C-alpha positions as CSV (number, residue, x, y, z in Angstrom):
1,X,42.9,19.3,173.8
2,X,46.5,19.7,174.5
3,X,48.0,22.9,173.9
4,X,51.7,22.0,175.4
5,X,53.6,23.7,172.7
6,X,57.5,23.6,173.1
7,X,58.8,27.0,173.3
8,X,60.3,27.9,169.5
9,X,64.0,28.2,168.6
10,X,65.6,31.6,168.0
11,X,65.1,32.8,164.5
12,X,68.1,31.7,162.2
13,X,69.7,35.1,161.4
14,X,69.8,36.4,158.0
15,X,72.9,38.1,156.7
16,X,72.6,41.1,154.2
17,X,74.5,39.3,151.4
18,X,72.9,37.4,148.7
19,X,73.8,34.5,146.5
20,X,73.9,34.3,142.6
21,X,70.0,33.8,142.6
22,X,69.2,36.6,144.9
23,X,68.4,34.8,147.8
24,X,69.3,36.0,151.1
25,X,71.9,34.2,153.2
26,X,70.5,32.3,156.4
27,X,72.7,31.2,159.3
28,X,71.9,28.4,161.2
29,X,73.2,27.2,164.6
30,X,71.6,24.4,165.4
31,X,68.8,21.7,164.4
32,X,66.4,24.0,165.7
33,X,67.3,26.4,163.2
34,X,66.7,24.3,160.4
35,X,63.2,22.8,161.6
36,X,62.2,26.5,162.0
37,X,63.1,26.9,158.4
38,X,61.0,24.3,157.3
39,X,58.1,24.7,159.2
40,X,58.0,28.4,158.3
41,X,57.9,27.8,154.5
42,X,60.8,29.9,154.0
43,X,61.7,28.6,150.2
44,X,59.7,30.7,147.7
45,X,60.5,27.9,145.0
46,X,62.0,24.8,146.0
47,X,61.8,20.9,145.1
48,X,60.0,20.1,148.3
49,X,56.8,19.6,146.6
50,X,58.4,17.3,143.8
51,X,60.0,15.2,147.1
52,X,56.4,15.1,148.4
53,X,55.1,14.0,145.1
54,X,57.8,11.1,144.8
55,X,57.1,9.9,148.5
56,X,53.3,9.7,147.3
57,X,54.2,7.6,144.7
58,X,55.9,5.2,147.1
59,X,52.5,5.1,148.9
60,X,50.5,4.9,145.3
61,X,52.8,1.3,145.2
62,X,51.8,0.2,148.7
63,X,48.1,0.4,147.6
64,X,48.4,-0.7,144.1
65,X,50.5,-3.8,145.2
66,X,48.2,-4.8,148.3
67,X,44.9,-4.4,146.1
68,X,46.4,-5.8,142.6
69,X,45.4,-9.4,143.4
70,X,41.8,-8.8,144.7
71,X,40.1,-9.9,141.3
72,X,42.8,-12.4,140.1
73,X,43.2,-14.7,143.2
74,X,40.4,-17.3,141.8
75,X,42.6,-17.4,138.5
76,X,45.7,-18.0,140.7
77,X,44.0,-20.7,142.6
78,X,42.8,-22.4,139.5
79,X,46.1,-22.2,137.5
80,X,48.1,-23.4,140.5
81,X,45.4,-26.0,141.7
82,X,45.4,-24.3,145.3
83,X,43.5,-25.5,148.2
84,X,41.6,-22.9,150.2
85,X,44.4,-23.0,152.7
86,X,47.1,-22.4,149.8
87,X,44.8,-19.7,148.5
88,X,44.7,-18.0,151.7
89,X,48.5,-18.3,152.2
90,X,49.5,-16.7,149.0
91,X,46.7,-14.0,149.1
92,X,47.9,-13.1,152.5
93,X,51.8,-13.3,152.2
94,X,51.9,-9.9,151.2
95,X,50.4,-8.8,154.6
96,X,52.9,-10.8,156.6
97,X,55.6,-9.3,154.9
98,X,54.3,-5.8,155.6
99,X,54.0,-6.6,159.3
100,X,58.0,-7.4,159.6
101,X,59.0,-4.5,156.9
102,X,57.1,-1.9,159.0
103,X,58.9,-2.9,162.1
104,X,62.4,-2.8,160.5
105,X,61.6,-0.1,158.4
106,X,60.6,2.2,161.3
107,X,64.0,1.6,162.8
108,X,66.2,2.1,159.6
109,X,64.2,5.3,158.5
110,X,65.5,6.9,161.7
111,X,68.8,5.0,161.8
112,X,70.3,5.3,158.4
113,X,68.1,8.0,156.9
114,X,65.1,8.5,154.9
115,X,66.6,8.8,151.5
116,X,68.6,5.6,151.7
117,X,65.7,3.6,152.9
118,X,63.3,4.9,150.3
119,X,65.6,4.2,147.6
120,X,66.5,0.6,148.7
121,X,62.6,0.2,149.0
122,X,62.0,0.9,145.5
123,X,64.1,-1.9,144.2
124,X,62.0,-4.5,146.5
125,X,58.9,-3.4,144.3
126,X,60.6,-3.9,141.2
127,X,62.1,-7.1,141.8
128,X,58.8,-8.6,143.4
129,X,56.7,-7.3,140.8
130,X,58.3,-9.0,138.0
131,X,59.0,-12.0,140.1
132,X,55.1,-12.2,140.7
133,X,54.5,-11.6,137.1
134,X,56.5,-14.6,135.9
135,X,55.9,-17.0,138.8
136,X,56.2,-20.7,137.7
137,X,54.3,-21.8,140.9
138,X,52.7,-20.8,143.8
139,X,55.7,-21.0,145.9
140,X,57.8,-18.4,143.7
141,X,54.2,-16.5,143.7
142,X,53.9,-16.7,147.6
143,X,57.6,-15.7,148.2
144,X,57.8,-13.0,146.0
145,X,54.5,-11.6,147.5
146,X,56.3,-11.7,150.8
147,X,59.2,-9.6,149.6
148,X,56.7,-7.3,148.0
149,X,55.1,-6.8,151.3
150,X,58.7,-6.1,153.1
151,X,58.7,-3.1,150.6
152,X,55.1,-2.0,151.5
153,X,55.9,-2.0,155.2
154,X,59.1,-0.2,155.1
155,X,57.9,2.1,152.7
156,X,55.1,3.8,154.9
157,X,57.5,5.2,157.7
158,X,59.8,6.7,155.2
159,X,57.3,8.3,153.2
160,X,55.3,9.8,156.1
161,X,58.7,10.8,157.1
162,X,59.3,12.9,153.9
163,X,55.7,14.1,153.8
164,X,56.1,15.8,157.6
165,X,59.5,17.0,157.2
166,X,59.3,18.5,153.7
167,X,56.4,20.4,154.7
168,X,55.6,23.7,156.6
169,X,53.8,23.7,159.9
170,X,50.6,25.7,159.2
171,X,48.7,27.1,156.4
172,X,48.1,25.8,152.8
173,X,49.9,22.6,152.1
174,X,51.1,22.3,155.8
175,X,52.1,18.8,157.5
176,X,48.7,17.7,158.0
177,X,47.2,18.3,154.7
178,X,50.3,16.7,153.0
179,X,50.4,13.4,155.3
180,X,46.5,13.3,154.5
181,X,47.3,13.1,150.9
182,X,48.3,9.3,151.3
183,X,44.7,8.7,151.5
184,X,43.2,10.1,148.2
185,X,46.5,8.6,146.6
186,X,45.7,5.3,148.2
187,X,42.4,5.3,146.6
188,X,43.7,6.3,143.3
189,X,45.9,3.3,143.1
190,X,43.1,1.0,144.1
191,X,41.0,2.7,141.4
192,X,43.7,2.4,138.8
193,X,43.9,-1.3,139.8
194,X,40.3,-1.7,139.2
195,X,40.6,0.0,135.8
196,X,43.5,-2.1,134.7
197,X,41.4,-5.2,135.5
198,X,38.2,-3.8,133.6
199,X,40.5,-3.3,130.5
200,X,42.1,-6.5,130.8
201,X,38.9,-8.1,131.2
202,X,37.6,-6.8,128.2
203,X,40.8,-7.3,125.8
204,X,41.9,-10.6,126.9
205,X,40.8,-13.6,125.2
206,X,38.7,-16.2,127.2
207,X,41.3,-18.6,126.9
208,X,44.0,-16.4,128.8
209,X,42.4,-15.3,131.8
210,X,45.7,-16.6,133.6
211,X,47.5,-13.4,131.9
212,X,45.4,-11.1,133.7
213,X,46.7,-11.5,137.1
214,X,50.3,-11.6,135.6
215,X,49.8,-8.2,134.2
216,X,48.4,-6.7,137.0
217,X,50.8,-7.8,139.3
218,X,53.9,-7.1,137.0
219,X,52.5,-3.5,136.2
220,X,53.5,-2.6,139.6
221,X,57.2,-2.3,138.6
222,X,56.6,0.5,136.3
223,X,56.1,3.5,138.7
224,X,58.7,1.9,140.8
225,X,61.2,2.3,137.7
226,X,59.9,5.6,137.0
227,X,60.8,6.7,140.6
228,X,64.2,5.2,140.6
229,X,64.6,7.0,137.2
230,X,64.2,10.5,138.7
231,X,65.5,10.0,142.1
232,X,68.9,11.6,141.6
233,X,67.3,14.6,140.4
234,X,65.0,15.6,142.9
235,X,65.2,13.5,146.0
236,X,67.4,14.2,148.8
237,X,67.7,13.6,152.4
238,X,65.4,15.3,155.1
239,X,67.3,18.4,156.1
240,X,65.6,18.0,159.6
241,X,66.8,14.6,160.0
242,X,70.3,15.4,159.1
243,X,70.6,18.1,161.4
244,X,69.1,16.1,164.1
245,X,72.1,13.9,163.5
246,X,74.4,16.7,164.0
247,X,75.4,17.0,160.4
248,X,74.2,20.8,160.1
249,X,76.8,21.2,157.1
250,X,74.7,18.2,155.2
251,X,71.4,20.0,156.3
252,X,72.5,23.4,154.8
253,X,73.5,21.5,151.7
254,X,70.0,20.1,151.4
255,X,68.1,23.5,152.2
256,X,70.4,25.2,149.3
257,X,69.6,22.5,146.9
258,X,65.9,21.4,147.6
259,X,64.6,24.5,149.0
260,X,66.8,27.6,147.4
261,X,67.4,28.6,150.7
262,X,71.2,29.8,150.9
263,X,72.0,28.4,154.4
264,X,75.5,28.6,155.9
265,X,76.5,26.8,159.5
266,X,77.9,29.5,161.9
267,X,81.5,29.2,162.5
268,X,80.8,28.2,166.1
269,X,78.8,25.3,165.2
270,X,81.4,24.2,162.7
271,X,83.9,23.8,165.7
272,X,81.7,22.3,168.1
273,X,79.0,20.0,166.3
274,X,76.0,19.1,168.7
275,X,75.5,15.3,169.2
276,X,72.1,13.8,167.5
277,X,69.2,14.9,169.4
278,X,68.1,11.3,170.1
279,X,70.6,8.3,168.7
280,X,68.4,5.9,166.7
281,X,68.2,2.3,168.6
282,X,65.5,-0.4,168.6
283,X,65.0,0.7,172.4
284,X,63.4,3.6,171.1
285,X,60.1,1.4,170.4
286,X,59.8,1.4,174.2
287,X,59.9,5.6,174.3
288,X,56.8,5.4,172.5
289,X,55.1,4.1,175.5
290,X,56.7,6.5,178.1
291,X,55.5,9.8,179.3
292,X,53.7,12.1,177.1
293,X,54.1,9.9,174.0
294,X,52.2,6.8,175.8
295,X,48.7,8.6,175.2
296,X,49.2,9.4,171.8
297,X,50.6,5.9,170.9
298,X,47.6,4.7,172.3
299,X,45.3,6.8,170.5
300,X,47.1,6.6,167.4
301,X,47.1,2.7,167.2
302,X,43.8,2.3,168.2
303,X,42.5,4.8,165.3
304,X,44.9,2.9,162.7
305,X,43.8,-0.9,164.0
306,X,40.1,0.1,164.1
307,X,40.2,1.8,160.9
308,X,42.3,-0.8,159.3
309,X,39.9,-3.8,160.6
310,X,36.7,-1.9,159.1
311,X,38.2,-1.0,156.2
312,X,39.8,-4.0,155.1
313,X,36.8,-6.1,155.6
314,X,34.4,-3.6,153.7
315,X,36.7,-2.5,150.9
316,X,38.6,-5.5,150.3
317,X,35.4,-7.4,150.7
318,X,33.5,-5.3,148.5
319,X,33.7,-7.7,145.5
320,X,32.2,-10.1,147.8
321,X,29.6,-7.9,149.2
322,X,28.3,-6.7,145.9
323,X,28.5,-10.1,144.0
324,X,26.9,-12.4,146.8
325,X,24.6,-10.1,149.2
326,X,23.5,-7.8,146.1
327,X,23.7,-10.2,143.6
328,X,25.7,-8.3,140.9
329,X,27.7,-9.8,137.9
330,X,31.2,-9.7,137.6
331,X,31.0,-6.6,135.2
332,X,28.7,-4.7,137.5
333,X,30.9,-5.7,140.6
334,X,34.0,-4.2,139.2
335,X,32.2,-1.0,137.9
336,X,30.2,-0.6,141.0
337,X,33.7,-1.0,142.9
338,X,35.3,1.6,140.7
339,X,32.5,4.0,141.0
340,X,32.2,3.7,144.9
341,X,35.9,4.1,145.5
342,X,36.4,7.2,143.2
343,X,33.4,8.9,143.9
344,X,33.4,8.7,147.8
345,X,36.6,7.2,149.3
346,X,38.9,9.3,146.8
347,X,36.6,12.4,146.9
348,X,36.5,12.1,150.9
349,X,40.4,11.9,150.9
350,X,40.7,15.3,148.9
351,X,38.1,16.8,151.6
352,X,40.4,15.8,154.3
353,X,43.4,17.3,152.4
354,X,41.2,20.5,151.9
355,X,39.5,21.0,155.3
356,X,42.0,19.5,158.1
357,X,44.2,22.7,158.4
358,X,40.6,24.4,159.3
359,X,38.9,21.7,161.4
360,X,41.9,19.5,162.5
361,X,42.4,15.7,162.5
362,X,40.3,15.1,165.7
363,X,37.1,16.3,164.6
364,X,37.3,15.3,161.1
365,X,38.2,11.8,162.4
366,X,35.3,11.5,165.0
367,X,33.0,12.6,162.3
368,X,34.2,9.9,159.9
369,X,33.9,7.4,162.4
370,X,30.2,8.4,163.0
371,X,29.3,7.9,159.4
372,X,31.2,4.4,159.2
373,X,29.2,3.3,162.3
374,X,26.0,4.6,160.8
375,X,26.7,3.0,157.5
376,X,27.3,-0.4,159.3
377,X,24.6,-0.2,161.3
378,X,22.4,0.3,158.1
379,X,23.7,-2.3,156.4
380,X,23.4,-4.8,159.3
381,X,19.7,-3.6,159.6
382,X,18.7,-4.1,156.1
383,X,20.5,-7.7,155.6
384,X,19.9,-9.1,152.3
385,X,18.4,-6.5,150.1
386,X,14.7,-7.3,149.1
387,X,14.2,-5.6,145.9
388,X,15.7,-2.3,144.0
389,X,15.0,0.2,146.8
390,X,17.0,-1.6,149.6
391,X,19.6,-2.7,147.1
392,X,20.0,1.1,146.5
393,X,19.9,1.9,150.4
394,X,22.7,-0.8,150.9
395,X,25.3,0.7,148.2
396,X,24.5,4.2,149.6
397,X,25.2,2.8,152.8
398,X,28.8,1.4,151.5
399,X,29.2,4.8,149.9
400,X,28.8,6.6,153.4
401,X,31.2,4.1,154.9
402,X,33.8,5.0,152.2
403,X,33.4,8.6,152.2
404,X,33.7,8.6,156.1
405,X,36.9,6.6,155.8
406,X,38.1,8.9,153.3
407,X,38.0,12.2,155.2
408,X,38.3,10.7,158.5
409,X,40.4,8.0,159.9
410,X,41.5,6.7,156.3
411,X,43.2,10.0,156.1
412,X,43.9,11.1,159.6
413,X,45.3,7.6,161.0
414,X,48.5,8.6,159.4
415,X,48.5,12.3,160.8
416,X,48.2,10.8,164.4
417,X,51.0,8.3,163.7
418,X,53.1,10.9,161.9
419,X,52.6,13.8,163.9
420,X,52.6,12.5,167.4
421,X,56.4,11.9,167.6
422,X,59.4,14.4,166.8
423,X,62.0,13.7,164.1
424,X,63.9,11.2,166.1
425,X,60.9,9.0,166.9
426,X,59.0,9.4,163.6
427,X,60.1,6.3,161.8
428,X,59.9,3.9,164.9
429,X,56.5,5.9,165.8
430,X,55.1,5.0,162.1
431,X,56.7,1.8,162.3
432,X,55.1,0.6,165.4
433,X,51.9,2.0,164.3
434,X,51.8,0.2,160.9
435,X,53.0,-3.0,162.4
436,X,50.0,-3.1,164.9
437,X,47.6,-1.9,161.6
438,X,49.1,-4.6,159.0
439,X,48.3,-7.3,162.0
440,X,44.6,-5.9,162.1
441,X,44.6,-6.0,158.3
442,X,45.5,-9.5,158.0
443,X,43.1,-10.5,161.0
444,X,40.2,-8.7,159.0
445,X,41.0,-10.2,155.6
446,X,41.1,-13.5,157.5
447,X,38.1,-13.1,159.5
448,X,35.8,-11.4,156.7
449,X,35.1,-14.4,154.5
450,X,34.9,-16.7,157.4
451,X,32.4,-14.5,159.5
452,X,30.4,-13.6,156.3
453,X,30.0,-17.6,155.3
454,X,28.7,-17.9,159.1
455,X,26.9,-14.8,159.9
456,X,25.8,-13.6,156.2
457,X,24.9,-10.0,156.4
458,X,25.2,-10.4,160.3
459,X,29.0,-9.8,159.8
460,X,28.3,-6.0,159.6
461,X,27.3,-6.0,163.5
462,X,30.7,-7.3,164.2
463,X,32.8,-4.9,161.7
464,X,30.5,-2.1,163.6
465,X,32.8,-2.4,166.7
466,X,35.6,-0.8,165.1
467,X,34.3,2.5,164.3
468,X,32.7,2.4,167.8
469,X,35.9,1.8,169.5
470,X,37.7,4.2,167.4
471,X,35.1,6.9,168.6
472,X,35.7,5.8,172.4
473,X,39.4,6.2,172.2
474,X,38.9,9.7,170.3
475,X,36.4,10.9,173.1
476,X,38.9,9.7,175.7
477,X,42.1,10.9,174.2
478,X,41.6,14.4,172.8
479,X,44.8,14.9,171.2
480,X,45.1,17.3,168.0
481,X,48.3,16.7,165.8
482,X,47.7,19.2,163.2
483,X,49.1,22.4,163.5
484,X,51.4,21.4,166.8
485,X,55.1,21.6,166.3
486,X,56.1,18.3,167.5
487,X,59.6,18.5,166.1
488,X,60.2,20.9,168.8
489,X,60.2,18.1,171.3
490,X,63.5,17.0,170.0
491,X,64.9,20.6,171.2
492,X,62.6,20.8,174.4
493,X,61.7,17.7,175.6
494,X,58.1,17.5,177.5
């Protein structure tokens, strides 16, 4: 694995005087000093954890909105008398929006800053969720889902930037661990959508099933409004991004406010501000395919595409698998789907957060793909279960797949995407990764019902190719992003 760590900046100096809160004054001279302060976890008490929690709230919205229609699409088709093609277009509108949103969002995150993009993104979620809830026809619903997809696509590049740039480099709560938090957050959102479906399924009268999907989609506005309400108290721009833009005064103000670090800009730095480390531009997408970033981009995108293809086919097809292949009732399908997500996918995500500082993202992703490959081969070999024993084995294989996804590629696809690039390229790096990943999601969501109808349980042989490709890529490119100071590459190019 690579060990090409850039030389660290000289440590920022600490003056002997202190501010009113008793914190020592720190002088910053350049962006490297700001990055060093954040990476070292210099703050004893700060708002950084709250910023991370709010960023994860955006990830929650992404997952919730993507999965909210899984159980309601049949009711939508019936209410609006949709053909199979029309149903597919309404269901996939959000993924098409996410593809475009990720590409645009990656550029905007680097161009105008993390804070502005994140706040604008929240309004996308509110407007789109309410439009979905009150949609009078399929055109409004599809359009609102597309706008919602734009928000989903824009959000992940900026959320990952916040997680990476408000976390220390090593130790507990480091960058890799906090980025991995996106995974259990994602599964928690999916599980909450299942719980809401279960609750509404139980309390709504039979004659008003059309309310189910409207209430589920409309609920997505609630967490977005909460984030908007508390943004002014806790959210701020990334100090590393501000410093990289040459705004050391702004970075110092953020360090004082969000990190409780009494930072002051050196007089010589005030007189001759440094230019941006790398100016944001559309051509920066091309930088991802040059030099040392090429192999990282190949690995990160292969992991993302393979993970997305397999996960979407299995997880979003879970109701179909349980109800068709395993002959479960609607209520049993909801309960088993909820249990599998909570006990295995969510738990696996928590394991990733706990263990990545010790084992690294590369080893955990290899192990996760190995579990998924074994699970899919097991499902393919059993085929249609004949009796309770085989059905239990098949459900066990689904559990193994979701566990492997949780602690492996599900968590660390974002670790590779976010920590393979320095601050100046992080937005476009995650945006490029997410654009290809969303395209893979769209393809798998389209192909799974087609292939399962044609091949039955033989579809698992096809899905098994995804973790196999991921394993091959990892063995060919042994890049470990966890614990590596990639932000230093802005100051000492590799």
